PDB file as gemmi writes it, atoms N, CA and C in Angstrom:
CRYST1    1.000    1.000    1.000  90.00  90.00  90.00 P 1                      
ATOM      1  N   MET A   1      66.105 189.451  84.849  1.00  0.00           N  
ATOM      2  CA  MET A   1      66.221 188.089  85.348  1.00  0.00           C  
ATOM      3  C   MET A   1      65.006 187.765  86.209  1.00  0.00           C  
ATOM      4  N   MET A   2      64.358 186.657  85.904  1.00  0.00           N  
ATOM      5  CA  MET A   2      63.178 186.269  86.647  1.00  0.00           C  
ATOM      6  C   MET A   2      63.574 185.605  87.965  1.00  0.00           C  
ATOM      7  N   LYS A   3      62.834 185.926  89.022  1.00  0.00           N  
ATOM      8  CA  LYS A   3      63.051 185.341  90.341  1.00  0.00           C  
ATOM      9  C   LYS A   3      61.799 184.560  90.718  1.00  0.00           C  
ATOM     10  N   THR A   4      61.974 183.561  91.544  1.00  0.00           N  
ATOM     11  CA  THR A   4      60.855 182.743  92.005  1.00  0.00           C  
ATOM     12  C   THR A   4      60.688 182.908  93.505  1.00  0.00           C  
ATOM     13  N   ALA A   5      59.450 183.154  93.924  1.00  0.00           N  
ATOM     14  CA  ALA A   5      59.126 183.238  95.348  1.00  0.00           C  
ATOM     15  C   ALA A   5      58.091 182.174  95.668  1.00  0.00           C  
ATOM     16  N   TRP A   6      58.295 181.513  96.768  1.00  0.00           N  
ATOM     17  CA  TRP A   6      57.273 180.624  97.296  1.00  0.00           C  
ATOM     18  C   TRP A   6      56.478 181.461  98.279  1.00  0.00           C  
ATOM     19  N   LEU A   7      55.213 181.660  98.007  1.00  0.00           N  
ATOM     20  CA  LEU A   7      54.340 182.439  98.882  1.00  0.00           C  
ATOM     21  C   LEU A   7      53.260 181.524  99.412  1.00  0.00           C  
ATOM     22  N   PHE A   8      53.234 181.333 100.717  1.00  0.00           N  
ATOM     23  CA  PHE A   8      52.250 180.457 101.326  1.00  0.00           C  
ATOM     24  C   PHE A   8      51.100 181.270 101.897  1.00  0.00           C  
ATOM     25  N   PRO A   9      49.891 180.743 101.793  1.00  0.00           N  
ATOM     26  CA  PRO A   9      48.731 181.460 102.304  1.00  0.00           C  
ATOM     27  C   PRO A   9      48.774 181.575 103.817  1.00  0.00           C  
ATOM     28  N   GLY A  10      48.035 182.514 104.321  1.00  0.00           N  
ATOM     29  CA  GLY A  10      47.965 182.723 105.759  1.00  0.00           C  
ATOM     30  C   GLY A  10      46.864 181.898 106.401  1.00  0.00           C  
ATOM     31  N   PRO A  11      46.522 182.222 107.625  1.00  0.00           N  
ATOM     32  CA  PRO A  11      45.503 181.483 108.365  1.00  0.00           C  
ATOM     33  C   PRO A  11      44.203 181.374 107.572  1.00  0.00           C  
ATOM     34  N   GLY A  12      43.658 180.179 107.551  1.00  0.00           N  
ATOM     35  CA  GLY A  12      42.430 179.945 106.803  1.00  0.00           C  
ATOM     36  C   GLY A  12      42.680 179.679 105.337  1.00  0.00           C  
ATOM     37  N   GLY A  13      43.949 179.616 104.928  1.00  0.00           N  
ATOM     38  CA  GLY A  13      44.289 179.435 103.520  1.00  0.00           C  
ATOM     39  C   GLY A  13      44.297 177.987 103.072  1.00  0.00           C  
ATOM     40  N   HIS A  14      43.799 177.102 103.884  1.00  0.00           N  
ATOM     41  CA  HIS A  14      43.732 175.689 103.509  1.00  0.00           C  
ATOM     42  C   HIS A  14      42.266 175.292 103.343  1.00  0.00           C  
ATOM     43  N   VAL A  15      42.042 174.211 102.655  1.00  0.00           N  
ATOM     44  CA  VAL A  15      40.685 173.685 102.496  1.00  0.00           C  
ATOM     45  C   VAL A  15      40.676 172.230 102.945  1.00  0.00           C  
ATOM     46  N   LYS A  16      39.526 171.760 103.332  1.00  0.00           N  
ATOM     47  CA  LYS A  16      39.402 170.372 103.789  1.00  0.00           C  
ATOM     48  C   LYS A  16      39.879 169.412 102.706  1.00  0.00           C  
ATOM     49  N   GLY A  17      40.696 168.463 103.110  1.00  0.00           N  
ATOM     50  CA  GLY A  17      41.175 167.436 102.203  1.00  0.00           C  
ATOM     51  C   GLY A  17      42.308 167.839 101.281  1.00  0.00           C  
ATOM     52  N   VAL A  18      42.818 169.061 101.423  1.00  0.00           N  
ATOM     53  CA  VAL A  18      43.807 169.591 100.491  1.00  0.00           C  
ATOM     54  C   VAL A  18      45.077 168.733 100.396  1.00  0.00           C  
ATOM     55  N   LEU A  19      45.468 168.097 101.484  1.00  0.00           N  
ATOM     56  CA  LEU A  19      46.719 167.345 101.470  1.00  0.00           C  
ATOM     57  C   LEU A  19      46.534 165.864 101.134  1.00  0.00           C  
ATOM     58  N   ALA A  20      45.310 165.409 100.948  1.00  0.00           N  
ATOM     59  CA  ALA A  20      45.047 163.991 100.688  1.00  0.00           C  
ATOM     60  C   ALA A  20      45.890 163.427  99.544  1.00  0.00           C  
ATOM     61  N   PRO A  21      46.020 164.129  98.411  1.00  0.00           N  
ATOM     62  CA  PRO A  21      46.817 163.547  97.326  1.00  0.00           C  
ATOM     63  C   PRO A  21      48.325 163.616  97.555  1.00  0.00           C  
ATOM     64  N   LEU A  22      48.760 164.319  98.593  1.00  0.00           N  
ATOM     65  CA  LEU A  22      50.191 164.548  98.798  1.00  0.00           C  
ATOM     66  C   LEU A  22      50.790 163.756  99.959  1.00  0.00           C  
ATOM     67  N   VAL A  23      49.928 163.150 100.793  1.00  0.00           N  
ATOM     68  CA  VAL A  23      50.402 162.480 102.010  1.00  0.00           C  
ATOM     69  C   VAL A  23      49.929 161.027 102.011  1.00  0.00           C  
ATOM     70  N   THR A  24      50.866 160.122 102.208  1.00  0.00           N  
ATOM     71  CA  THR A  24      50.511 158.710 102.304  1.00  0.00           C  
ATOM     72  C   THR A  24      50.845 158.200 103.705  1.00  0.00           C  
ATOM     73  N   PRO A  25      50.085 157.231 104.190  1.00  0.00           N  
ATOM     74  CA  PRO A  25      50.367 156.671 105.517  1.00  0.00           C  
ATOM     75  C   PRO A  25      51.807 156.156 105.593  1.00  0.00           C  
ATOM     76  N   GLY A  26      52.456 156.432 106.725  1.00  0.00           N  
ATOM     77  CA  GLY A  26      53.820 155.966 106.928  1.00  0.00           C  
ATOM     78  C   GLY A  26      54.901 156.808 106.279  1.00  0.00           C  
ATOM     79  N   SER A  27      54.507 157.868 105.560  1.00  0.00           N  
ATOM     80  CA  SER A  27      55.488 158.723 104.885  1.00  0.00           C  
ATOM     81  C   SER A  27      56.041 159.778 105.844  1.00  0.00           C  
ATOM     82  N   GLU A  28      57.135 160.414 105.421  1.00  0.00           N  
ATOM     83  CA  GLU A  28      57.692 161.512 106.225  1.00  0.00           C  
ATOM     84  C   GLU A  28      56.688 162.658 106.334  1.00  0.00           C  
ATOM     85  N   ARG A  29      55.919 162.866 105.295  1.00  0.00           N  
ATOM     86  CA  ARG A  29      54.899 163.923 105.348  1.00  0.00           C  
ATOM     87  C   ARG A  29      53.848 163.594 106.404  1.00  0.00           C  
ATOM     88  N   MET A  30      53.486 162.320 106.524  1.00  0.00           N  
ATOM     89  CA  MET A  30      52.534 161.926 107.559  1.00  0.00           C  
ATOM     90  C   MET A  30      53.147 162.142 108.935  1.00  0.00           C  
ATOM     91  N   ASP A  31      54.459 161.896 109.059  1.00  0.00           N  
ATOM     92  CA  ASP A  31      55.151 162.150 110.325  1.00  0.00           C  
ATOM     93  C   ASP A  31      55.032 163.622 110.722  1.00  0.00           C  
ATOM     94  N   VAL A  32      55.132 164.527 109.742  1.00  0.00           N  
ATOM     95  CA  VAL A  32      54.987 165.962 110.004  1.00  0.00           C  
ATOM     96  C   VAL A  32      53.589 166.252 110.553  1.00  0.00           C  
ATOM     97  N   LEU A  33      52.575 165.701 109.897  1.00  0.00           N  
ATOM     98  CA  LEU A  33      51.198 165.930 110.357  1.00  0.00           C  
ATOM     99  C   LEU A  33      50.970 165.338 111.740  1.00  0.00           C  
ATOM    100  N   GLU A  34      51.539 164.179 112.004  1.00  0.00           N  
ATOM    101  CA  GLU A  34      51.384 163.561 113.324  1.00  0.00           C  
ATOM    102  C   GLU A  34      52.049 164.400 114.411  1.00  0.00           C  
ATOM    103  N   ALA A  35      53.187 165.016 114.096  1.00  0.00           N  
ATOM    104  CA  ALA A  35      53.853 165.890 115.069  1.00  0.00           C  
ATOM    105  C   ALA A  35      52.987 167.120 115.364  1.00  0.00           C  
ATOM    106  N   ILE A  36      52.365 167.673 114.328  1.00  0.00           N  
ATOM    107  CA  ILE A  36      51.481 168.825 114.527  1.00  0.00           C  
ATOM    108  C   ILE A  36      50.248 168.408 115.308  1.00  0.00           C  
ATOM    109  N   ASP A  37      49.709 167.219 115.020  1.00  0.00           N  
ATOM    110  CA  ASP A  37      48.580 166.698 115.787  1.00  0.00           C  
ATOM    111  C   ASP A  37      48.934 166.560 117.260  1.00  0.00           C  
ATOM    112  N   GLU A  38      50.148 166.098 117.537  1.00  0.00           N  
ATOM    113  CA  GLU A  38      50.570 165.915 118.926  1.00  0.00           C  
ATOM    114  C   GLU A  38      50.594 167.250 119.674  1.00  0.00           C  
ATOM    115  N   VAL A  39      51.120 168.276 119.044  1.00  0.00           N  
ATOM    116  CA  VAL A  39      51.131 169.610 119.671  1.00  0.00           C  
ATOM    117  C   VAL A  39      49.703 170.084 119.910  1.00  0.00           C  
ATOM    118  N   SER A  40      48.850 169.901 118.921  1.00  0.00           N  
ATOM    119  CA  SER A  40      47.457 170.319 119.047  1.00  0.00           C  
ATOM    120  C   SER A  40      46.764 169.553 120.171  1.00  0.00           C  
ATOM    121  N   ARG A  41      47.024 168.256 120.229  1.00  0.00           N  
ATOM    122  CA  ARG A  41      46.419 167.416 121.269  1.00  0.00           C  
ATOM    123  C   ARG A  41      46.900 167.849 122.654  1.00  0.00           C  
ATOM    124  N   GLU A  42      48.199 168.160 122.785  1.00  0.00           N  
ATOM    125  CA  GLU A  42      48.758 168.594 124.073  1.00  0.00           C  
ATOM    126  C   GLU A  42      48.060 169.844 124.601  1.00  0.00           C  
ATOM    127  N   HIS A  43      47.570 170.676 123.685  1.00  0.00           N  
ATOM    128  CA  HIS A  43      46.877 171.905 124.080  1.00  0.00           C  
ATOM    129  C   HIS A  43      45.368 171.709 124.190  1.00  0.00           C  
ATOM    130  N   GLY A  44      44.905 170.481 123.972  1.00  0.00           N  
ATOM    131  CA  GLY A  44      43.486 170.192 124.085  1.00  0.00           C  
ATOM    132  C   GLY A  44      42.663 170.647 122.896  1.00  0.00           C  
ATOM    133  N   TRP A  45      43.302 170.784 121.732  1.00  0.00           N  
ATOM    134  CA  TRP A  45      42.614 171.313 120.553  1.00  0.00           C  
ATOM    135  C   TRP A  45      42.132 170.228 119.593  1.00  0.00           C  
ATOM    136  N   GLY A  46      42.462 168.987 119.840  1.00  0.00           N  
ATOM    137  CA  GLY A  46      42.057 167.916 118.928  1.00  0.00           C  
ATOM    138  C   GLY A  46      43.004 167.803 117.747  1.00  0.00           C  
ATOM    139  N   LEU A  47      42.664 166.905 116.833  1.00  0.00           N  
ATOM    140  CA  LEU A  47      43.535 166.611 115.695  1.00  0.00           C  
ATOM    141  C   LEU A  47      43.348 167.600 114.548  1.00  0.00           C  
ATOM    142  N   VAL A  48      44.439 167.912 113.881  1.00  0.00           N  
ATOM    143  CA  VAL A  48      44.438 168.803 112.721  1.00  0.00           C  
ATOM    144  C   VAL A  48      44.426 168.000 111.417  1.00  0.00           C  
ATOM    145  N   SER A  49      45.154 166.888 111.399  1.00  0.00           N  
ATOM    146  CA  SER A  49      45.326 166.146 110.143  1.00  0.00           C  
ATOM    147  C   SER A  49      44.023 165.684 109.492  1.00  0.00           C  
ATOM    148  N   PRO A  50      42.989 165.273 110.229  1.00  0.00           N  
ATOM    149  CA  PRO A  50      41.772 164.846 109.531  1.00  0.00           C  
ATOM    150  C   PRO A  50      41.182 165.932 108.627  1.00  0.00           C  
ATOM    151  N   MET A  51      41.235 167.175 109.063  1.00  0.00           N  
ATOM    152  CA  MET A  51      40.659 168.231 108.213  1.00  0.00           C  
ATOM    153  C   MET A  51      41.494 168.458 106.954  1.00  0.00           C  
ATOM    154  N   LEU A  52      42.764 168.086 106.978  1.00  0.00           N  
ATOM    155  CA  LEU A  52      43.628 168.281 105.819  1.00  0.00           C  
ATOM    156  C   LEU A  52      43.684 167.058 104.910  1.00  0.00           C  
ATOM    157  N   LEU A  53      43.302 165.912 105.445  1.00  0.00           N  
ATOM    158  CA  LEU A  53      43.395 164.664 104.686  1.00  0.00           C  
ATOM    159  C   LEU A  53      42.045 164.123 104.224  1.00  0.00           C  
ATOM    160  N   GLU A  54      40.971 164.549 104.873  1.00  0.00           N  
ATOM    161  CA  GLU A  54      39.650 164.011 104.550  1.00  0.00           C  
ATOM    162  C   GLU A  54      38.739 165.141 104.073  1.00  0.00           C  
ATOM    163  N   PRO A  55      38.285 165.071 102.821  1.00  0.00           N  
ATOM    164  CA  PRO A  55      37.496 166.169 102.253  1.00  0.00           C  
ATOM    165  C   PRO A  55      36.182 166.446 102.975  1.00  0.00           C  
ATOM    166  N   ASN A  56      35.610 165.451 103.602  1.00  0.00           N  
ATOM    167  CA  ASN A  56      34.326 165.659 104.270  1.00  0.00           C  
ATOM    168  C   ASN A  56      34.434 165.506 105.770  1.00  0.00           C  
ATOM    169  N   ASP A  57      35.596 165.825 106.319  1.00  0.00           N  
ATOM    170  CA  ASP A  57      35.788 165.676 107.757  1.00  0.00           C  
ATOM    171  C   ASP A  57      34.837 166.584 108.512  1.00  0.00           C  
ATOM    172  N   GLY A  58      34.004 165.993 109.314  1.00  0.00           N  
ATOM    173  CA  GLY A  58      33.083 166.777 110.131  1.00  0.00           C  
ATOM    174  C   GLY A  58      33.503 166.748 111.579  1.00  0.00           C  
ATOM    175  N   GLY A  59      34.783 166.419 111.810  1.00  0.00           N  
ATOM    176  CA  GLY A  59      35.284 166.272 113.174  1.00  0.00           C  
ATOM    177  C   GLY A  59      35.378 167.582 113.934  1.00  0.00           C  
ATOM    178  N   GLU A  60      35.858 167.442 115.129  1.00  0.00           N  
ATOM    179  CA  GLU A  60      36.020 168.570 116.039  1.00  0.00           C  
ATOM    180  C   GLU A  60      36.925 169.637 115.421  1.00  0.00           C  
ATOM    181  N   SER A  61      36.563 170.889 115.608  1.00  0.00           N  
ATOM    182  CA  SER A  61      37.374 171.981 115.097  1.00  0.00           C  
ATOM    183  C   SER A  61      37.628 172.978 116.223  1.00  0.00           C  
ATOM    184  N   HIS A  62      38.776 173.595 116.185  1.00  0.00           N  
ATOM    185  CA  HIS A  62      39.166 174.575 117.190  1.00  0.00           C  
ATOM    186  C   HIS A  62      39.735 175.782 116.444  1.00  0.00           C  
ATOM    187  N   PRO A  63      39.577 177.001 116.979  1.00  0.00           N  
ATOM    188  CA  PRO A  63      40.141 178.176 116.286  1.00  0.00           C  
ATOM    189  C   PRO A  63      41.632 178.051 115.981  1.00  0.00           C  
ATOM    190  N   ALA A  64      42.386 177.328 116.799  1.00  0.00           N  
ATOM    191  CA  ALA A  64      43.819 177.151 116.550  1.00  0.00           C  
ATOM    192  C   ALA A  64      44.071 176.346 115.281  1.00  0.00           C  
ATOM    193  N   HIS A  65      43.075 175.561 114.848  1.00  0.00           N  
ATOM    194  CA  HIS A  65      43.259 174.770 113.632  1.00  0.00           C  
ATOM    195  C   HIS A  65      43.467 175.653 112.409  1.00  0.00           C  
ATOM    196  N   VAL A  66      42.958 176.871 112.444  1.00  0.00           N  
ATOM    197  CA  VAL A  66      43.175 177.793 111.328  1.00  0.00           C  
ATOM    198  C   VAL A  66      44.673 178.041 111.165  1.00  0.00           C  
ATOM    199  N   TRP A  67      45.358 178.270 112.276  1.00  0.00           N  
ATOM    200  CA  TRP A  67      46.801 178.518 112.235  1.00  0.00           C  
ATOM    201  C   TRP A  67      47.578 177.242 111.953  1.00  0.00           C  
ATOM    202  N   LEU A  68      47.223 176.168 112.652  1.00  0.00           N  
ATOM    203  CA  LEU A  68      47.946 174.914 112.464  1.00  0.00           C  
ATOM    204  C   LEU A  68      47.699 174.330 111.077  1.00  0.00           C  
ATOM    205  N   GLY A  69      46.519 174.562 110.522  1.00  0.00           N  
ATOM    206  CA  GLY A  69      46.204 174.081 109.176  1.00  0.00           C  
ATOM    207  C   GLY A  69      47.076 174.735 108.121  1.00  0.00           C  
ATOM    208  N   PHE A  70      47.254 176.051 108.215  1.00  0.00           N  
ATOM    209  CA  PHE A  70      48.093 176.706 107.204  1.00  0.00           C  
ATOM    210  C   PHE A  70      49.571 176.394 107.437  1.00  0.00           C  
ATOM    211  N   PHE A  71      49.969 176.212 108.690  1.00  0.00           N  
ATOM    212  CA  PHE A  71      51.348 175.840 108.988  1.00  0.00           C  
ATOM    213  C   PHE A  71      51.650 174.461 108.392  1.00  0.00           C  
ATOM    214  N   ALA A  72      50.773 173.493 108.653  1.00  0.00           N  
ATOM    215  CA  ALA A  72      50.971 172.136 108.129  1.00  0.00           C  
ATOM    216  C   ALA A  72      50.960 172.127 106.609  1.00  0.00           C  
ATOM    217  N   THR A  73      50.018 172.839 106.025  1.00  0.00           N  
ATOM    218  CA  THR A  73      49.920 172.892 104.564  1.00  0.00           C  
ATOM    219  C   THR A  73      51.188 173.495 103.963  1.00  0.00           C  
ATOM    220  N   SER A  74      51.693 174.546 104.564  1.00  0.00           N  
ATOM    221  CA  SER A  74      52.922 175.181 104.066  1.00  0.00           C  
ATOM    222  C   SER A  74      54.109 174.235 104.133  1.00  0.00           C  
ATOM    223  N   LEU A  75      54.243 173.484 105.231  1.00  0.00           N  
ATOM    224  CA  LEU A  75      55.356 172.546 105.358  1.00  0.00           C  
ATOM    225  C   LEU A  75      55.279 171.443 104.302  1.00  0.00           C  
ATOM    226  N   ILE A  76      54.084 170.895 104.105  1.00  0.00           N  
ATOM    227  CA  ILE A  76      53.932 169.801 103.145  1.00  0.00           C  
ATOM    228  C   ILE A  76      54.143 170.305 101.718  1.00  0.00           C  
ATOM    229  N   VAL A  77      53.547 171.441 101.386  1.00  0.00           N  
ATOM    230  CA  VAL A  77      53.686 171.970 100.022  1.00  0.00           C  
ATOM    231  C   VAL A  77      55.144 172.346  99.737  1.00  0.00           C  
ATOM    232  N   SER A  78      55.857 172.882 100.724  1.00  0.00           N  
ATOM    233  CA  SER A  78      57.272 173.204 100.483  1.00  0.00           C  
ATOM    234  C   SER A  78      58.065 171.932 100.199  1.00  0.00           C  
ATOM    235  N   ASP A  79      57.724 170.846 100.870  1.00  0.00           N  
ATOM    236  CA  ASP A  79      58.379 169.572 100.598  1.00  0.00           C  
ATOM    237  C   ASP A  79      58.084 169.100  99.174  1.00  0.00           C  
ATOM    238  N   VAL A  80      56.844 169.233  98.745  1.00  0.00           N  
ATOM    239  CA  VAL A  80      56.459 168.838  97.382  1.00  0.00           C  
ATOM    240  C   VAL A  80      57.217 169.672  96.351  1.00  0.00           C  
ATOM    241  N   LEU A  81      57.303 170.979  96.587  1.00  0.00           N  
ATOM    242  CA  LEU A  81      58.015 171.858  95.649  1.00  0.00           C  
ATOM    243  C   LEU A  81      59.494 171.500  95.567  1.00  0.00           C  
ATOM    244  N   ARG A  82      60.133 171.271  96.714  1.00  0.00           N  
ATOM    245  CA  ARG A  82      61.554 170.873  96.712  1.00  0.00           C  
ATOM    246  C   ARG A  82      61.737 169.563  95.966  1.00  0.00           C  
ATOM    247  N   GLU A  83      60.851 168.602  96.255  1.00  0.00           N  
ATOM    248  CA  GLU A  83      60.948 167.287  95.613  1.00  0.00           C  
ATOM    249  C   GLU A  83      60.782 167.395  94.092  1.00  0.00           C  
ATOM    250  N   ALA A  84      59.954 168.339  93.651  1.00  0.00           N  
ATOM    251  CA  ALA A  84      59.709 168.531  92.220  1.00  0.00           C  
ATOM    252  C   ALA A  84      60.810 169.356  91.555  1.00  0.00           C  
ATOM    253  N   GLY A  85      61.757 169.853  92.354  1.00  0.00           N  
ATOM    254  CA  GLY A  85      62.855 170.619  91.788  1.00  0.00           C  
ATOM    255  C   GLY A  85      62.508 172.065  91.482  1.00  0.00           C  
ATOM    256  N   VAL A  86      61.429 172.561  92.085  1.00  0.00           N  
ATOM    257  CA  VAL A  86      61.047 173.957  91.881  1.00  0.00           C  
ATOM    258  C   VAL A  86      61.946 174.817  92.757  1.00  0.00           C  
ATOM    259  N   GLY A  87      62.774 175.604  92.124  1.00  0.00           N  
ATOM    260  CA  GLY A  87      63.691 176.467  92.856  1.00  0.00           C  
ATOM    261  C   GLY A  87      62.981 177.659  93.461  1.00  0.00           C  
ATOM    262  N   ARG A  88      63.665 178.348  94.342  1.00  0.00           N  
ATOM    263  CA  ARG A  88      63.098 179.559  94.940  1.00  0.00           C  
ATOM    264  C   ARG A  88      64.229 180.501  95.298  1.00  0.00           C  
ATOM    265  N   ASP A  89      63.933 181.769  95.136  1.00  0.00           N  
ATOM    266  CA  ASP A  89      64.871 182.801  95.538  1.00  0.00           C  
ATOM    267  C   ASP A  89      64.463 183.392  96.883  1.00  0.00           C  
ATOM    268  N   VAL A  90      63.160 183.330  97.153  1.00  0.00           N  
ATOM    269  CA  VAL A  90      62.606 183.908  98.375  1.00  0.00           C  
ATOM    270  C   VAL A  90      61.532 182.971  98.912  1.00  0.00           C  
ATOM    271  N   LEU A  91      61.441 182.849 100.224  1.00  0.00           N  
ATOM    272  CA  LEU A  91      60.378 182.089 100.877  1.00  0.00           C  
ATOM    273  C   LEU A  91      59.593 183.048 101.755  1.00  0.00           C  
ATOM    274  N   VAL A  92      58.307 183.189 101.479  1.00  0.00           N  
ATOM    275  CA  VAL A  92      57.441 184.065 102.269  1.00  0.00           C  
ATOM    276  C   VAL A  92      56.424 183.180 102.961  1.00  0.00           C  
ATOM    277  N   GLY A  93      56.391 183.243 104.282  1.00  0.00           N  
ATOM    278  CA  GLY A  93      55.532 182.338 105.031  1.00  0.00           C  
ATOM    279  C   GLY A  93      54.290 182.979 105.577  1.00  0.00           C  
ATOM    280  N   HIS A  94      53.649 183.828 104.809  1.00  0.00           N  
ATOM    281  CA  HIS A  94      52.388 184.435 105.235  1.00  0.00           C  
ATOM    282  C   HIS A  94      51.637 184.859 103.986  1.00  0.00           C  
ATOM    283  N   SER A  95      50.442 185.370 104.176  1.00  0.00           N  
ATOM    284  CA  SER A  95      49.620 185.746 103.026  1.00  0.00           C  
ATOM    285  C   SER A  95      50.100 187.059 102.406  1.00  0.00           C  
ATOM    286  N   GLY A  96      49.588 187.363 101.211  1.00  0.00           N  
ATOM    287  CA  GLY A  96      49.919 188.618 100.551  1.00  0.00           C  
ATOM    288  C   GLY A  96      49.536 189.814 101.390  1.00  0.00           C  
ATOM    289  N   GLY A  97      48.458 189.703 102.150  1.00  0.00           N  
ATOM    290  CA  GLY A  97      48.047 190.795 103.039  1.00  0.00           C  
ATOM    291  C   GLY A  97      49.109 191.104 104.071  1.00  0.00           C  
ATOM    292  N   GLY A  98      49.830 190.065 104.488  1.00  0.00           N  
ATOM    293  CA  GLY A  98      50.909 190.263 105.450  1.00  0.00           C  
ATOM    294  C   GLY A  98      52.078 191.006 104.841  1.00  0.00           C  
ATOM    295  N   LEU A  99      52.173 191.001 103.507  1.00  0.00           N  
ATOM    296  CA  LEU A  99      53.246 191.736 102.847  1.00  0.00           C  
ATOM    297  C   LEU A  99      52.927 193.223 102.781  1.00  0.00           C  
ATOM    298  N   ARG A 100      51.639 193.535 102.652  1.00  0.00           N  
ATOM    299  CA  ARG A 100      51.243 194.939 102.519  1.00  0.00           C  
ATOM    300  C   ARG A 100      51.300 195.677 103.844  1.00  0.00           C  
ATOM    301  N   GLU A 101      50.943 194.983 104.908  1.00  0.00           N  
ATOM    302  CA  GLU A 101      50.823 195.663 106.186  1.00  0.00           C  
ATOM    303  C   GLU A 101      50.904 194.631 107.299  1.00  0.00           C  
ATOM    304  N   PRO A 102      51.722 194.857 108.305  1.00  0.00           N  
ATOM    305  CA  PRO A 102      51.812 193.875 109.394  1.00  0.00           C  
ATOM    306  C   PRO A 102      50.461 193.677 110.072  1.00  0.00           C  
ATOM    307  N   CYS A 103      50.189 192.445 110.431  1.00  0.00           N  
ATOM    308  CA  CYS A 103      48.927 192.112 111.108  1.00  0.00           C  
ATOM    309  C   CYS A 103      49.206 191.955 112.595  1.00  0.00           C  
ATOM    310  N   PRO A 104      48.559 192.732 113.440  1.00  0.00           N  
ATOM    311  CA  PRO A 104      48.786 192.585 114.885  1.00  0.00           C  
ATOM    312  C   PRO A 104      48.493 191.164 115.341  1.00  0.00           C  
ATOM    313  N   GLY A 105      49.387 190.627 116.111  1.00  0.00           N  
ATOM    314  CA  GLY A 105      49.188 189.300 116.668  1.00  0.00           C  
ATOM    315  C   GLY A 105      49.522 188.166 115.720  1.00  0.00           C  
ATOM    316  N   SER A 106      49.922 188.478 114.489  1.00  0.00           N  
ATOM    317  CA  SER A 106      50.249 187.387 113.570  1.00  0.00           C  
ATOM    318  C   SER A 106      51.671 186.912 113.836  1.00  0.00           C  
ATOM    319  N   ALA A 107      51.914 185.679 113.500  1.00  0.00           N  
ATOM    320  CA  ALA A 107      53.241 185.111 113.713  1.00  0.00           C  
ATOM    321  C   ALA A 107      53.826 184.704 112.371  1.00  0.00           C  
ATOM    322  N   PRO A 108      55.090 184.992 112.138  1.00  0.00           N  
ATOM    323  CA  PRO A 108      55.708 184.532 110.890  1.00  0.00           C  
ATOM    324  C   PRO A 108      55.866 183.025 110.912  1.00  0.00           C  
ATOM    325  N   LEU A 109      56.006 182.462 109.771  1.00  0.00           N  
ATOM    326  CA  LEU A 109      56.199 181.018 109.650  1.00  0.00           C  
ATOM    327  C   LEU A 109      57.686 180.737 109.635  1.00  0.00           C  
ATOM    328  N   PHE A 110      58.173 180.070 110.642  1.00  0.00           N  
ATOM    329  CA  PHE A 110      59.592 179.722 110.716  1.00  0.00           C  
ATOM    330  C   PHE A 110      59.743 178.266 110.329  1.00  0.00           C  
ATOM    331  N   VAL A 111      60.562 177.996 109.343  1.00  0.00           N  
ATOM    332  CA  VAL A 111      60.829 176.629 108.920  1.00  0.00           C  
ATOM    333  C   VAL A 111      62.340 176.435 108.912  1.00  0.00           C  
ATOM    334  N   PRO A 112      62.789 175.186 109.020  1.00  0.00           N  
ATOM    335  CA  PRO A 112      64.232 174.953 108.949  1.00  0.00           C  
ATOM    336  C   PRO A 112      64.785 175.433 107.616  1.00  0.00           C  
ATOM    337  N   PRO A 113      66.051 175.779 107.555  1.00  0.00           N  
ATOM    338  CA  PRO A 113      66.620 176.236 106.280  1.00  0.00           C  
ATOM    339  C   PRO A 113      66.372 175.207 105.188  1.00  0.00           C  
ATOM    340  N   CYS A 114      66.013 175.703 104.026  1.00  0.00           N  
ATOM    341  CA  CYS A 114      65.760 174.822 102.881  1.00  0.00           C  
ATOM    342  C   CYS A 114      67.083 174.380 102.292  1.00  0.00           C  
ATOM    343  N   PRO A 115      67.165 173.116 101.905  1.00  0.00           N  
ATOM    344  CA  PRO A 115      68.409 172.674 101.259  1.00  0.00           C  
ATOM    345  C   PRO A 115      68.554 173.352  99.902  1.00  0.00           C  
ATOM    346  N   PRO A 116      69.799 173.524  99.430  1.00  0.00           N  
ATOM    347  CA  PRO A 116      70.009 174.184  98.126  1.00  0.00           C  
ATOM    348  C   PRO A 116      69.405 173.404  96.984  1.00  0.00           C  
TER     349      PRO A 116                                                      
END                                                                             
């Protein structure tokens, strides 16, 4: 019996503009990015969403954006997969390297329970 796993990349696993085709202004997905931007702004790290929505964003970057970028990308892509009806038996919120060996200082990706 075949099983399906959603495996999300780890830090640095996103590319500039990756979410542009998946997020529209005023959408729930944009609300997710705005919430992540707010957390980033509260810590003085600047905005995360421009690097994910604009392919040539040359804006301010902070080392925390590596983590927040993959977190945001994972949340949006999981929403797209659910919306498309792609089932899953397992959700893995880190890179394949994290499966082979724990990474010191890495944090697992915690998301709300997925609807059936």
